[in-house]
ROZAGU-51913 format. One record per residue: x, y, z of N, C-alpha, C in turn; residue in three letters; residue number from 1. Coordinates in Angstrom, 1 decimal. Last residue first. Layout:
REM residues N
n_X; n_Y; n_Z; ca_X; ca_Y; ca_Z; c_X; c_Y; c_Z; residuo; num
X; Y; Z; X; Y; Z; X; Y; Z; ala; NUM
...
REM end
This chain:
REM residues 169
n_X; n_Y; n_Z; ca_X; ca_Y; ca_Z; c_X; c_Y; c_Z; residuo; num
10.7; -32.8; 10.6; 11.6; -31.8; 11.1; 11.6; -31.8; 12.6; gly; 169
8.7; -34.6; 10.0; 10.1; -35.0; 9.7; 11.1; -34.0; 10.4; met; 168
6.4; -33.1; 10.7; 6.7; -34.4; 11.4; 8.2; -34.8; 11.2; lys; 167
6.6; -31.1; 8.8; 6.7; -30.7; 10.3; 7.0; -32.0; 11.1; leu; 166
6.2; -32.5; 6.5; 7.5; -31.9; 6.7; 7.7; -31.5; 8.2; gln; 165
3.5; -33.3; 6.9; 4.6; -34.4; 6.8; 6.0; -33.7; 7.0; val; 164
2.3; -30.8; 6.9; 2.3; -31.6; 8.1; 3.3; -32.7; 8.1; ala; 163
2.8; -30.1; 4.2; 3.4; -29.3; 5.3; 3.4; -30.1; 6.6; glu; 162
1.2; -32.0; 2.9; 2.6; -32.0; 2.7; 3.3; -31.2; 3.8; lys; 161
-1.3; -31.2; 3.9; -0.8; -32.5; 4.3; 0.7; -32.6; 4.0; val; 160
-1.5; -28.7; 2.7; -1.5; -28.8; 4.2; -0.9; -30.1; 4.6; ala; 159
-1.7; -29.4; 0.1; -0.6; -28.6; 0.5; -0.4; -28.7; 2.0; ala; 158
-4.2; -30.7; 0.2; -3.0; -31.4; -0.2; -1.7; -30.7; 0.2; thr; 157
-5.8; -28.5; 0.9; -5.7; -29.6; 1.8; -4.4; -30.4; 1.5; val; 156
-5.6; -27.0; -1.4; -5.1; -26.4; -0.2; -4.9; -27.5; 0.9; glu; 155
-6.8; -28.7; -3.3; -5.3; -28.4; -3.4; -4.8; -27.8; -2.1; ser; 154
-9.4; -28.9; -2.3; -8.6; -30.1; -2.3; -7.1; -29.7; -2.5; val; 153
-10.0; -26.0; -0.1; -10.1; -26.7; -1.4; -9.2; -28.0; -1.3; ser; 152
-11.5; -25.7; 3.1; -10.4; -25.6; 2.2; -10.6; -26.4; 1.0; leu; 151
-13.3; -25.9; 5.2; -13.8; -25.3; 3.9; -12.7; -25.2; 2.9; ala; 150
-12.2; -26.8; 7.6; -13.0; -27.7; 6.7; -13.4; -27.2; 5.4; arg; 149
-8.9; -25.9; 8.2; -10.3; -25.5; 8.2; -11.0; -26.4; 7.2; his; 148
-6.7; -28.5; 9.4; -7.0; -27.3; 8.6; -8.5; -27.0; 8.6; val; 147
-4.3; -29.8; 11.7; -5.6; -29.8; 11.0; -5.7; -28.5; 10.2; ser; 146
-2.1; -32.0; 13.2; -2.2; -30.8; 12.4; -3.5; -30.9; 11.6; val; 145
-2.3; -33.1; 16.4; -2.8; -33.5; 15.1; -2.9; -32.2; 14.2; ile; 144
0.0; -33.7; 18.8; -0.6; -32.7; 18.1; -1.0; -33.2; 16.7; ile; 143
-0.4; -35.5; 21.8; 0.0; -35.6; 20.4; -0.7; -34.4; 19.7; arg; 142
0.9; -36.0; 25.1; 0.0; -35.3; 24.2; 0.5; -35.5; 22.7; ala; 141
1.0; -37.9; 28.2; 1.5; -37.1; 27.1; 0.4; -36.5; 26.2; gly; 140
0.2; -39.0; 30.6; 0.9; -39.9; 29.6; 1.5; -39.1; 28.5; leu; 139
0.5; -38.2; 34.0; 0.0; -37.8; 32.7; 0.9; -38.4; 31.6; phe; 138
1.9; -39.0; 36.2; 0.8; -39.9; 35.8; 0.2; -39.4; 34.5; asp; 137
3.8; -37.0; 36.6; 4.3; -38.3; 36.0; 3.1; -39.2; 35.6; pro; 136
3.9; -33.9; 36.3; 2.7; -34.8; 36.6; 3.0; -36.2; 35.9; his; 135
6.3; -32.8; 35.6; 5.7; -32.4; 36.9; 4.5; -33.2; 37.3; asp; 134
6.7; -34.1; 33.2; 7.7; -34.2; 34.2; 7.1; -33.8; 35.6; arg; 133
4.5; -33.2; 31.8; 4.6; -34.7; 32.1; 5.7; -34.9; 33.2; thr; 132
5.1; -30.5; 31.6; 3.9; -30.9; 32.3; 4.0; -32.4; 32.7; phe; 131
7.4; -30.5; 30.0; 7.5; -29.9; 31.4; 6.3; -30.4; 32.2; arg; 130
6.3; -31.6; 27.7; 7.4; -32.3; 28.4; 7.5; -31.8; 29.8; gln; 129
4.4; -29.6; 27.0; 4.0; -31.0; 27.3; 5.1; -31.7; 28.1; thr; 128
6.1; -27.4; 26.5; 5.1; -27.4; 27.6; 4.6; -28.8; 28.0; val; 127
7.6; -28.5; 24.4; 8.2; -28.0; 25.6; 7.2; -28.0; 26.8; glu; 126
5.5; -28.9; 22.4; 6.4; -30.0; 22.9; 7.0; -29.7; 24.2; gln; 125
4.4; -26.4; 22.0; 3.6; -27.5; 22.5; 4.4; -28.6; 23.1; phe; 124
6.8; -25.1; 21.1; 6.2; -24.7; 22.3; 5.3; -25.8; 22.9; val; 123
7.1; -26.5; 18.7; 8.1; -26.7; 19.7; 7.6; -26.2; 21.1; lys; 122
5.0; -25.5; 17.3; 5.0; -26.9; 17.6; 6.0; -27.2; 18.7; leu; 121
5.8; -22.8; 17.0; 4.6; -23.1; 17.8; 4.6; -24.6; 18.2; thr; 120
8.1; -23.2; 15.3; 8.2; -22.6; 16.7; 7.0; -23.0; 17.6; trp; 119
6.7; -24.2; 13.1; 7.7; -25.0; 13.8; 7.9; -24.5; 15.2; ile; 118
5.3; -22.0; 12.3; 4.6; -23.1; 12.8; 5.5; -24.1; 13.5; lys; 117
7.0; -19.0; 13.3; 6.4; -19.9; 12.4; 5.8; -21.1; 13.1; asp; 116
6.5; -15.8; 14.8; 7.1; -17.1; 14.9; 6.3; -18.0; 13.9; his; 115
7.1; -12.4; 14.5; 6.2; -13.5; 14.2; 7.0; -14.8; 14.2; ile; 114
7.4; -9.5; 16.5; 8.1; -10.7; 15.9; 7.1; -11.8; 15.7; thr; 113
6.1; -7.5; 17.9; 5.7; -7.7; 16.5; 6.4; -8.9; 15.8; gly; 112
6.6; -7.2; 20.6; 7.4; -6.3; 19.7; 7.0; -6.5; 18.2; asp; 111
5.1; -9.3; 21.6; 4.7; -8.0; 21.9; 5.4; -7.0; 20.9; leu; 110
5.0; -12.0; 19.2; 5.5; -11.3; 20.4; 5.0; -9.9; 20.5; glu; 109
3.0; -14.6; 17.8; 3.7; -13.3; 17.7; 4.1; -12.8; 19.1; tyr; 108
2.5; -17.5; 15.7; 2.4; -16.8; 17.0; 3.2; -15.5; 16.9; thr; 107
0.6; -19.2; 13.3; 1.8; -18.5; 13.6; 1.5; -17.7; 14.9; arg; 106
-1.1; -22.3; 14.3; -1.1; -20.9; 13.9; 0.3; -20.2; 14.2; ser; 105
-1.7; -25.0; 14.1; -0.3; -24.5; 14.4; -0.2; -23.1; 13.9; leu; 104
-4.1; -26.0; 13.9; -3.5; -25.6; 12.7; -2.1; -25.0; 12.8; ser; 103
-4.8; -28.9; 15.8; -4.4; -27.5; 15.8; -3.9; -27.2; 14.4; ser; 102
-6.1; -31.2; 18.1; -6.2; -30.7; 16.7; -5.8; -29.3; 16.6; arg; 101
-4.6; -33.2; 20.4; -5.0; -31.9; 20.1; -5.0; -31.6; 18.6; leu; 100
-5.0; -35.6; 22.6; -4.8; -35.5; 21.1; -5.4; -34.2; 20.8; glu; 99
-3.7; -36.4; 25.7; -4.4; -35.4; 24.9; -4.0; -35.6; 23.5; leu; 98
-4.2; -38.2; 28.7; -3.6; -38.2; 27.4; -4.4; -37.2; 26.5; tyr; 97
-5.7; -38.3; 31.0; -4.2; -38.5; 31.1; -3.5; -38.5; 29.8; met; 96
-8.0; -36.8; 32.9; -7.7; -37.2; 31.5; -6.2; -37.2; 31.4; ile; 95
-9.0; -35.9; 35.4; -8.5; -37.3; 35.3; -8.3; -37.8; 33.8; asn; 94
-9.4; -33.3; 35.6; -10.6; -34.1; 35.2; -10.2; -35.6; 35.0; asp; 93
-6.9; -32.4; 35.9; -7.8; -32.3; 37.1; -9.0; -33.1; 36.8; lys; 92
-6.0; -32.7; 33.3; -5.4; -33.6; 34.4; -6.3; -33.6; 35.6; his; 91
-7.4; -30.7; 32.1; -7.6; -32.1; 31.7; -7.1; -33.0; 32.8; leu; 90
-6.3; -28.4; 33.4; -7.8; -28.7; 33.5; -8.1; -30.2; 33.1; glu; 89
-3.6; -28.6; 32.6; -4.0; -28.7; 34.0; -5.5; -29.1; 34.2; glu; 88
-3.9; -28.3; 29.9; -3.3; -29.6; 30.4; -3.7; -29.7; 31.8; leu; 87
-4.8; -25.6; 29.9; -5.6; -26.7; 29.3; -5.2; -28.0; 29.8; gly; 86
-2.5; -24.4; 30.9; -3.8; -24.4; 31.7; -4.7; -25.4; 31.2; gln; 85
-0.8; -24.8; 28.7; -0.5; -25.4; 30.1; -1.7; -25.4; 30.9; his; 84
-2.1; -23.2; 26.8; -1.9; -24.7; 26.6; -1.6; -25.4; 27.9; tyr; 83
-2.0; -20.7; 28.0; -3.2; -21.3; 27.6; -3.2; -22.8; 27.5; tyr; 82
0.8; -20.3; 28.3; 0.0; -20.4; 29.5; -1.4; -21.0; 29.2; asp; 81
1.6; -20.2; 25.5; 2.2; -21.2; 26.5; 1.3; -21.4; 27.7; arg; 80
-0.1; -18.2; 24.6; -0.2; -19.5; 24.0; 0.4; -20.5; 25.0; leu; 79
0.9; -15.9; 25.9; -0.5; -16.4; 26.2; -0.6; -17.9; 25.7; val; 78
3.4; -15.6; 24.8; 3.3; -15.9; 26.2; 1.9; -16.4; 26.6; pro; 77
2.5; -15.2; 21.9; 3.4; -16.3; 22.4; 3.3; -16.6; 23.9; ala; 76
-0.7; -14.9; 20.9; 0.3; -14.1; 21.5; 1.2; -15.1; 22.2; his; 75
-2.8; -16.5; 20.1; -1.6; -16.6; 19.3; -0.5; -15.7; 19.8; thr; 74
-4.9; -15.8; 21.8; -4.3; -17.1; 21.9; -3.0; -17.2; 21.2; ile; 73
-5.6; -13.2; 20.8; -5.3; -13.5; 22.2; -4.4; -14.8; 22.4; leu; 72
-6.2; -13.6; 18.2; -5.1; -12.7; 18.5; -4.7; -12.8; 20.0; gly; 71
-8.5; -15.4; 18.5; -7.2; -15.8; 17.8; -6.0; -14.9; 18.2; ala; 70
-11.0; -14.6; 19.3; -10.0; -15.0; 20.3; -8.6; -15.2; 19.8; ala; 69
-12.4; -14.2; 17.0; -12.2; -13.1; 17.9; -11.1; -13.4; 18.9; ala; 68
-12.2; -16.8; 15.9; -11.6; -15.7; 15.2; -11.4; -14.5; 16.1; ile; 67
-13.8; -18.1; 17.8; -12.4; -18.5; 17.6; -11.6; -17.4; 16.9; phe; 66
-16.3; -16.9; 17.4; -15.6; -16.8; 18.7; -14.1; -17.1; 18.6; ala; 65
-16.8; -17.7; 14.8; -16.7; -16.3; 15.1; -15.9; -16.1; 16.4; lys; 64
-16.9; -20.5; 15.1; -15.9; -19.9; 14.3; -15.7; -18.4; 14.5; glu; 63
-19.2; -20.7; 16.8; -17.9; -21.1; 17.3; -16.7; -20.5; 16.5; phe; 62
-21.2; -19.7; 15.1; -20.9; -19.0; 16.3; -19.5; -19.4; 16.9; lys; 61
-21.1; -21.8; 13.2; -20.8; -20.4; 12.8; -20.5; -19.6; 14.0; glu; 60
-21.8; -24.0; 14.9; -20.5; -24.0; 14.2; -20.1; -22.6; 13.8; trp; 59
-24.4; -23.3; 15.5; -23.4; -23.3; 16.6; -22.0; -23.3; 16.0; val; 58
-25.6; -23.5; 13.0; -25.6; -22.3; 13.7; -24.6; -22.2; 14.8; val; 57
-25.1; -26.2; 12.3; -24.6; -25.1; 11.4; -24.5; -23.8; 12.2; asp; 56
-26.6; -27.6; 14.2; -25.1; -27.7; 14.2; -24.5; -26.6; 13.4; gln; 55
-29.4; -25.7; 15.5; -28.8; -26.8; 14.7; -27.2; -26.6; 14.7; asn; 54
-30.1; -23.7; 17.2; -31.1; -24.7; 16.9; -30.5; -25.9; 16.1; pro; 53
-29.0; -21.9; 19.5; -28.3; -22.8; 18.6; -29.2; -24.0; 18.1; tyr; 52
-30.9; -20.6; 21.0; -29.8; -19.8; 20.4; -29.1; -20.6; 19.3; glu; 51
-32.5; -22.6; 22.0; -33.1; -21.5; 21.2; -32.0; -20.8; 20.4; gly; 50
-30.6; -24.2; 23.4; -31.5; -24.8; 22.4; -32.1; -23.8; 21.4; asp; 49
-29.4; -22.3; 25.2; -28.6; -23.0; 24.1; -29.5; -23.6; 23.0; pro; 48
-30.0; -19.8; 26.9; -30.9; -20.7; 26.1; -30.2; -21.3; 24.9; asp; 47
-27.9; -18.4; 27.9; -28.9; -19.0; 28.9; -29.8; -20.0; 28.2; glu; 46
-24.7; -19.2; 26.6; -26.0; -18.6; 26.5; -27.0; -19.2; 27.5; thr; 45
-21.4; -19.4; 25.4; -22.3; -19.4; 26.5; -23.6; -18.6; 26.2; phe; 44
-19.3; -19.4; 23.7; -20.6; -19.9; 23.2; -21.7; -19.9; 24.2; leu; 43
-17.2; -16.4; 23.7; -17.7; -17.7; 24.2; -19.0; -18.1; 23.5; thr; 42
-16.6; -13.9; 22.7; -15.5; -14.9; 22.9; -15.9; -16.3; 23.4; leu; 41
-18.8; -12.3; 22.5; -18.0; -12.6; 21.3; -16.9; -13.6; 21.4; his; 40
-19.8; -12.3; 25.1; -20.6; -12.8; 24.0; -19.8; -13.1; 22.8; gln; 39
-17.6; -11.1; 26.4; -17.9; -12.5; 26.7; -18.8; -13.1; 25.6; ile; 38
-17.8; -8.5; 25.3; -16.6; -9.3; 25.0; -16.9; -10.8; 25.3; leu; 37
-20.3; -7.8; 26.3; -20.2; -7.9; 24.9; -18.9; -8.7; 24.5; ser; 36
-19.7; -7.7; 29.0; -20.7; -8.6; 28.6; -20.6; -8.8; 27.0; asn; 35
-17.9; -5.5; 29.0; -17.4; -6.8; 29.4; -18.4; -7.9; 28.9; asp; 34
-19.7; -3.4; 28.2; -18.6; -3.7; 27.4; -18.0; -5.2; 27.7; phe; 33
-21.5; -3.4; 30.4; -22.0; -3.8; 29.0; -20.8; -4.1; 28.1; gly; 32
-19.6; -2.7; 32.4; -20.3; -3.9; 32.5; -20.9; -4.4; 31.1; ala; 31
-18.8; -0.1; 31.4; -17.8; -1.2; 31.6; -18.5; -2.6; 31.7; asp; 30
-19.5; 2.2; 29.4; -20.4; 1.2; 30.1; -19.5; -0.1; 30.3; asp; 29
-17.9; 3.8; 27.8; -18.4; 4.3; 29.1; -19.3; 3.4; 29.9; gly; 28
-16.7; 3.9; 25.3; -18.1; 3.3; 25.4; -18.7; 3.8; 26.7; ile; 27
-14.3; 5.1; 25.9; -15.1; 5.7; 24.9; -16.6; 5.2; 25.1; lys; 26
-13.1; 3.2; 27.7; -13.4; 4.6; 28.1; -14.4; 5.3; 27.2; ala; 25
-12.8; 1.0; 25.9; -13.6; 0.9; 27.1; -14.1; 2.3; 27.6; arg; 24
-11.0; 2.1; 24.1; -12.3; 1.7; 23.6; -13.3; 1.6; 24.8; leu; 23
-8.8; 2.5; 25.8; -9.4; 3.6; 25.1; -10.8; 3.3; 24.6; thr; 22
-8.2; -0.2; 26.5; -8.5; 0.8; 27.5; -9.2; 2.1; 26.9; glu; 21
-7.6; -1.3; 24.1; -8.8; -1.7; 24.8; -9.2; -0.7; 25.8; leu; 20
-6.3; 0.8; 21.6; -6.2; 0.2; 22.9; -7.5; -0.2; 23.5; leu; 19
-7.1; -0.1; 18.2; -7.1; 0.9; 19.3; -6.9; 0.1; 20.6; gln; 18
-7.0; -0.4; 14.7; -6.6; -0.9; 16.0; -6.6; 0.2; 17.0; trp; 17
-8.4; -1.3; 11.7; -8.4; -0.2; 12.7; -8.1; -0.8; 14.1; tyr; 16
-8.1; -3.5; 10.2; -7.7; -2.2; 9.6; -7.6; -1.1; 10.7; phe; 15
-7.5; -6.7; 10.1; -7.7; -5.7; 11.1; -7.1; -4.3; 10.6; cys; 14
-6.9; -8.5; 8.1; -8.0; -8.8; 9.0; -8.3; -7.8; 10.1; asp; 13
-4.6; -7.4; 6.9; -5.8; -7.6; 6.1; -7.0; -7.9; 7.0; trp; 12
-3.4; -4.8; 9.2; -3.3; -6.2; 8.6; -4.6; -6.4; 7.8; arg; 11
-1.4; -2.0; 10.0; -2.7; -2.6; 9.6; -2.4; -3.9; 9.0; pro; 10
1.1; -2.3; 12.6; 0.8; -2.1; 11.2; -0.6; -2.7; 10.9; phe; 9
0.3; -1.2; 16.0; 0.7; -2.2; 15.0; 0.4; -1.7; 13.6; pro; 8
1.5; 1.0; 18.3; 0.5; 0.9; 17.2; 0.9; -0.1; 16.2; gln; 7
3.2; -1.0; 20.7; 3.0; 0.2; 20.0; 1.9; 0.0; 18.9; arg; 6
3.2; -3.5; 21.8; 3.8; -2.4; 22.6; 3.7; -1.1; 21.9; asp; 5
0.3; -5.5; 21.6; 1.3; -4.8; 21.0; 1.9; -3.7; 21.9; ser; 4
-2.1; -8.1; 21.0; -1.2; -7.4; 22.0; -0.1; -6.7; 21.2; phe; 3
-5.2; -7.9; 19.6; -3.8; -8.0; 19.3; -3.0; -7.3; 20.4; leu; 2
-8.3; -9.1; 18.6; -7.4; -8.7; 19.7; -6.0; -8.9; 19.2; phe; 1
REM end
């Protein structure tokens, strides 16, 4: 998924882009289309024990769902709302502090502007500050910069250096 105000440039992970409205009309089965989206974006199933017999299977499904949702979550306005809603849900469940593991993905605007990880970190900070101001009993949040578990040692080393730079900045 990618929000855009015009046909975006092809990317390595997306060679063919079309409006969701166009795709929905082409398929012609709105309910089936919506169910397909839900299946690709969630882990929900009527039979979790049968569908996910072990941790590797559920992890693979989780990664696919996360990849499918990435373009939604990394759209800058959605990221703000998504994170804020997450804080609301946690607060409603009487959770007063959050430690969030995040790779601090680059975010984008409708016009194609790309924001770096520092910008994303600032969004988390701003939303958290506003949330704690509006909910004084909420103690705050910490962002734990993480990377994918399949990275090589050199990639993890580079990520650790980057995390230290982000903390200093």
